[in-house]
Backbone as ProteinMPNN parsed JSONL, in Angstrom:
{"seq_chain_A": "MTKQTLAGGVVHKMPEDLETAILKIPKTLAVWEDITPLARNEWICWVISGKKAETRNIRIEKALSKLKGGMRRPCCWAGCIHR", "coords_chain_A": {"N_chain_A": [[-14.309, -5.459, 17.788], [-14.986, -6.338, 14.484], [-13.139, -7.178, 11.578], [-13.723, -5.7, 8.478], [-14.314, -7.372, 5.441], [-13.612, -7.533, 1.991], [-15.165, -8.422, -1.089], [-13.646, -10.572, -3.458], [-12.486, -11.241, -6.761], [-13.683, -13.02, -9.666], [-11.876, -15.016, -10.279], [-9.568, -14.3, -8.9], [-8.491, -13.86, -5.532], [-9.007, -11.387, -3.0], [-6.216, -9.441, -2.396], [-4.433, -8.719, 0.617], [-3.093, -6.214, 0.936], [-4.263, -4.539, -1.012], [-6.931, -4.647, -0.216], [-6.82, -3.453, 2.358], [-6.053, -0.862, 1.617], [-8.257, -0.004, 0.041], [-10.321, -0.038, 1.921], [-9.731, 2.161, 3.475], [-10.614, 4.448, 2.204], [-13.601, 5.877, 1.879], [-15.131, 6.631, -0.477], [-13.907, 5.208, -2.517], [-14.323, 2.637, -1.582], [-17.111, 2.523, -1.806], [-17.479, 2.502, -4.601], [-16.124, 0.136, -5.19], [-17.769, -1.766, -3.965], [-19.942, -1.554, -5.595], [-19.264, -2.381, -8.162], [-19.066, -5.068, -10.601], [-18.362, -8.616, -10.033], [-16.603, -9.483, -12.073], [-15.398, -7.091, -12.856], [-14.12, -6.389, -10.455], [-12.353, -8.522, -10.351], [-10.699, -7.893, -12.528], [-9.449, -5.509, -11.654], [-8.033, -6.532, -9.437], [-6.362, -8.46, -10.683], [-4.879, -6.794, -12.362], [-3.451, -5.284, -10.471], [-1.963, -7.3, -9.071], [-0.462, -8.389, -11.101], [1.811, -6.975, -11.535], [5.304, -7.224, -11.541], [7.318, -6.305, -9.785], [7.583, -5.135, -6.391], [7.47, -2.386, -6.172], [6.108, -1.645, -8.522], [3.641, -2.843, -8.05], [2.781, -1.387, -5.773], [2.54, 1.161, -6.928], [0.486, 0.619, -8.729], [-1.59, 0.008, -6.959], [-2.009, 2.522, -5.781], [-2.793, 3.974, -8.072], [-5.1, 2.544, -8.748], [-6.726, 3.094, -6.528], [-7.068, 5.861, -6.853], [-8.359, 5.968, -9.36], [-10.675, 4.403, -8.93], [-11.84, 5.956, -6.93], [-12.491, 8.126, -8.455], [-14.55, 7.073, -9.88], [-14.109, 5.231, -11.898], [-14.714, 2.102, -13.339], [-13.398, -0.126, -14.315], [-10.005, -1.223, -15.011], [-8.21, 0.912, -17.133], [-7.009, 0.837, -20.499], [-5.831, -1.708, -20.552], [-5.438, -5.1, -21.291], [-6.986, -6.924, -19.928], [-7.944, -9.52, -17.586], [-6.196, -12.456, -17.965], [-6.684, -14.856, -16.878], [-9.279, -15.806, -16.712]], "CA_chain_A": [[-14.624, -4.958, 16.469], [-14.604, -7.292, 13.461], [-12.553, -6.582, 10.39], [-14.545, -5.799, 7.274], [-13.626, -7.989, 4.319], [-14.183, -7.193, 0.69], [-15.266, -9.505, -2.062], [-12.599, -10.627, -4.468], [-12.969, -11.348, -8.125], [-14.187, -14.311, -10.099], [-10.748, -15.935, -10.22], [-8.568, -13.835, -7.932], [-8.901, -13.471, -4.184], [-8.591, -10.052, -2.638], [-4.971, -9.377, -1.644], [-4.578, -7.948, 1.845], [-2.647, -4.821, 0.793], [-5.269, -3.816, -1.772], [-8.117, -4.562, 0.636], [-6.558, -2.444, 3.391], [-6.042, 0.448, 0.971], [-9.626, 0.328, -0.368], [-11.128, 0.206, 3.12], [-9.378, 3.455, 4.064], [-11.214, 5.562, 1.454], [-15.029, 5.554, 1.725], [-15.624, 6.767, -1.857], [-13.354, 4.068, -3.248], [-15.047, 1.473, -1.079], [-18.467, 2.549, -2.376], [-17.394, 2.061, -5.996], [-15.738, -1.285, -5.161], [-18.939, -2.564, -3.619], [-20.95, -1.418, -6.646], [-18.853, -2.98, -9.431], [-19.336, -6.502, -10.751], [-17.238, -9.495, -9.705], [-15.637, -9.486, -13.173], [-14.652, -5.833, -12.771], [-13.219, -6.528, -9.303], [-11.318, -9.459, -10.771], [-9.744, -7.204, -13.391], [-8.642, -4.622, -10.804], [-7.117, -7.357, -8.65], [-5.382, -9.041, -11.596], [-4.001, -5.705, -12.799], [-2.562, -4.949, -9.355], [-1.045, -8.386, -8.722], [0.361, -8.8, -12.24], [3.091, -6.263, -11.495], [6.37, -8.133, -11.103], [8.07, -5.726, -8.677], [6.786, -4.549, -5.306], [7.295, -0.975, -6.514], [5.047, -1.582, -9.533], [2.393, -3.196, -7.367], [2.397, -0.232, -4.96], [2.088, 2.213, -7.853], [-0.817, 0.204, -9.26], [-2.585, 0.166, -5.898], [-2.311, 3.954, -5.673], [-3.567, 4.352, -9.261], [-6.424, 1.924, -8.636], [-7.485, 3.878, -5.548], [-7.413, 7.141, -7.47], [-9.331, 5.752, -10.443], [-11.934, 3.972, -8.309], [-12.385, 7.128, -6.251], [-13.057, 8.957, -9.519], [-15.701, 6.406, -10.474], [-13.747, 4.29, -12.956], [-15.203, 0.785, -12.939], [-12.438, -1.143, -14.769], [-8.714, -0.633, -15.385], [-8.188, 1.437, -18.504], [-5.827, 0.561, -21.347], [-5.258, -2.996, -20.139], [-6.127, -6.161, -22.052], [-7.899, -7.666, -19.059], [-7.437, -10.703, -16.905], [-6.018, -13.619, -18.854], [-6.932, -16.056, -16.08], [-10.681, -16.234, -16.691]], "C_chain_A": [[-14.139, -5.978, 15.432], [-14.088, -6.553, 12.24], [-13.495, -6.78, 9.203], [-13.716, -6.447, 6.182], [-14.368, -7.648, 3.043], [-14.218, -8.419, -0.202], [-14.11, -9.413, -3.044], [-13.212, -10.689, -5.852], [-13.496, -12.737, -8.406], [-13.094, -15.376, -9.948], [-9.809, -15.579, -9.07], [-9.19, -13.48, -6.587], [-8.345, -12.083, -3.891], [-7.273, -10.088, -1.865], [-5.103, -8.408, -0.469], [-4.171, -6.485, 1.686], [-3.653, -3.977, 0.018], [-6.531, -3.617, -0.933], [-7.952, -3.469, 1.695], [-6.627, -1.043, 2.799], [-7.461, 0.893, 0.591], [-10.476, 0.695, 0.841], [-10.86, 1.565, 3.763], [-10.091, 4.635, 3.412], [-12.679, 5.232, 1.166], [-15.553, 5.631, 0.282], [-15.13, 5.605, -2.727], [-14.076, 2.784, -2.855], [-16.449, 1.395, -1.687], [-18.463, 2.073, -3.829], [-17.059, 0.566, -6.042], [-16.948, -2.178, -4.89], [-20.002, -2.542, -4.713], [-20.56, -2.112, -7.951], [-19.082, -4.493, -9.419], [-18.13, -7.34, -10.308], [-16.183, -9.555, -10.819], [-14.788, -8.22, -13.152], [-13.669, -5.886, -11.599], [-12.053, -7.441, -9.654], [-10.261, -8.764, -11.622], [-8.874, -6.235, -12.607], [-7.604, -5.43, -10.039], [-6.008, -7.913, -9.542], [-4.386, -7.984, -12.051], [-2.993, -5.37, -11.703], [-1.531, -6.06, -9.134], [-0.166, -8.835, -9.883], [1.666, -8.015, -12.335], [4.161, -7.168, -10.908], [7.113, -7.614, -9.867], [7.123, -5.152, -7.633], [6.504, -3.077, -5.594], [6.154, -0.792, -7.522], [3.69, -1.86, -8.895], [1.89, -2.026, -6.524], [1.888, 0.924, -5.81], [0.696, 1.871, -8.377], [-1.914, 0.306, -8.207], [-2.987, 1.629, -5.776], [-3.145, 4.428, -6.865], [-4.978, 3.782, -9.205], [-7.298, 2.71, -7.667], [-7.964, 5.187, -6.157], [-8.503, 6.976, -8.524], [-10.685, 5.291, -9.902], [-12.62, 5.147, -7.62], [-13.048, 8.074, -7.251], [-14.218, 8.306, -10.249], [-15.385, 5.418, -11.585], [-14.062, 2.868, -12.485], [-14.284, -0.366, -13.361], [-11.109, -0.467, -15.086], [-8.722, -0.236, -16.851], [-6.893, 1.002, -19.222], [-5.086, -0.697, -20.911], [-6.084, -4.084, -20.79], [-7.129, -6.944, -21.217], [-7.259, -8.909, -18.502], [-7.371, -11.883, -17.862], [-6.367, -14.924, -18.162], [-8.376, -16.545, -16.102], [-11.071, -16.921, -17.959]], "O_chain_A": [[-12.997, -6.431, 15.502], [-14.538, -5.455, 11.916], [-13.994, -7.879, 8.96], [-12.544, -6.114, 6.01], [-15.59, -7.497, 3.028], [-13.399, -9.33, -0.074], [-13.66, -8.326, -3.408], [-14.336, -10.233, -6.068], [-13.725, -13.528, -7.492], [-13.37, -16.503, -9.536], [-9.32, -16.456, -8.359], [-10.264, -12.884, -6.515], [-7.339, -11.666, -4.466], [-7.205, -10.695, -0.796], [-5.803, -7.4, -0.561], [-4.828, -5.601, 2.238], [-3.873, -2.815, 0.36], [-7.125, -2.539, -0.944], [-8.854, -2.655, 1.897], [-7.196, -0.137, 3.409], [-7.819, 2.051, 0.801], [-11.265, 1.639, 0.784], [-11.692, 2.061, 4.523], [-10.167, 5.712, 4.004], [-12.969, 4.401, 0.306], [-16.338, 4.778, -0.131], [-15.868, 5.094, -3.57], [-14.395, 1.953, -3.705], [-16.913, 0.312, -2.042], [-19.349, 1.324, -4.238], [-17.637, -0.18, -6.833], [-17.115, -3.221, -5.522], [-20.868, -3.416, -4.754], [-21.431, -2.406, -8.769], [-19.264, -5.105, -8.366], [-17.013, -6.83, -10.219], [-14.992, -9.666, -10.53], [-13.585, -8.277, -13.406], [-12.517, -5.474, -11.736], [-10.907, -7.166, -9.298], [-9.066, -9.014, -11.459], [-7.674, -6.144, -12.867], [-6.431, -5.06, -9.996], [-4.833, -7.84, -9.182], [-3.186, -8.247, -12.119], [-1.808, -5.192, -11.984], [-0.338, -5.775, -9.023], [0.785, -9.589, -9.675], [2.535, -8.359, -13.136], [3.938, -7.811, -9.882], [7.494, -8.399, -8.999], [6.007, -4.738, -7.947], [5.42, -2.58, -5.291], [5.334, 0.115, -7.38], [2.709, -1.174, -9.182], [0.701, -1.708, -6.556], [0.915, 1.586, -5.449], [-0.171, 2.741, -8.457], [-3.049, 0.653, -8.53], [-4.173, 1.943, -5.679], [-4.093, 5.194, -6.694], [-5.94, 4.457, -9.571], [-8.47, 2.964, -7.945], [-9.122, 5.573, -5.996], [-9.456, 7.754, -8.569], [-11.727, 5.747, -10.373], [-13.837, 5.309, -7.719], [-14.036, 8.737, -6.936], [-14.809, 8.914, -11.141], [-16.298, 4.825, -12.16], [-13.715, 2.484, -11.368], [-14.386, -1.465, -12.816], [-11.077, 0.725, -15.394], [-9.198, -0.986, -17.703], [-5.843, 0.831, -18.603], [-3.855, -0.733, -20.906], [-7.311, -3.991, -20.832], [-8.035, -7.568, -21.77], [-6.163, -9.298, -18.904], [-8.365, -12.255, -18.484], [-6.35, -15.983, -18.788], [-8.665, -17.61, -15.555], [-12.218, -17.344, -18.104]]}, "name": "protein", "num_of_chains": 1, "seq": "MTKQTLAGGVVHKMPEDLETAILKIPKTLAVWEDITPLARNEWICWVISGKKAETRNIRIEKALSKLKGGMRRPCCWAGCIHR"}
C-alpha cells in the first residue's frame, strides 16, 4: 500500500504532522483537496508559525475542525508573509 501525499502550498511544503492529521478525516481531506494552493499555503504557514510545539498542536486541531466545517482559509490572521 502506498502512502497518500497531499499537496503543499505555494511557498511551504506540507509538514508531516499536519498531513497525517488531514488524511485521517475524510471531510477535512475533501476540503483540503478543493482549496487553492494559496489557501493551502496559508493553512500551512499558520500552523508552522507557532513557536511552541503546544501551539502548533493546538493550531493543527483548530485547522482540522475549521476545514471539516468548510472554512477555506485561516480566519483572523494576516496571512503568509513568505509569499
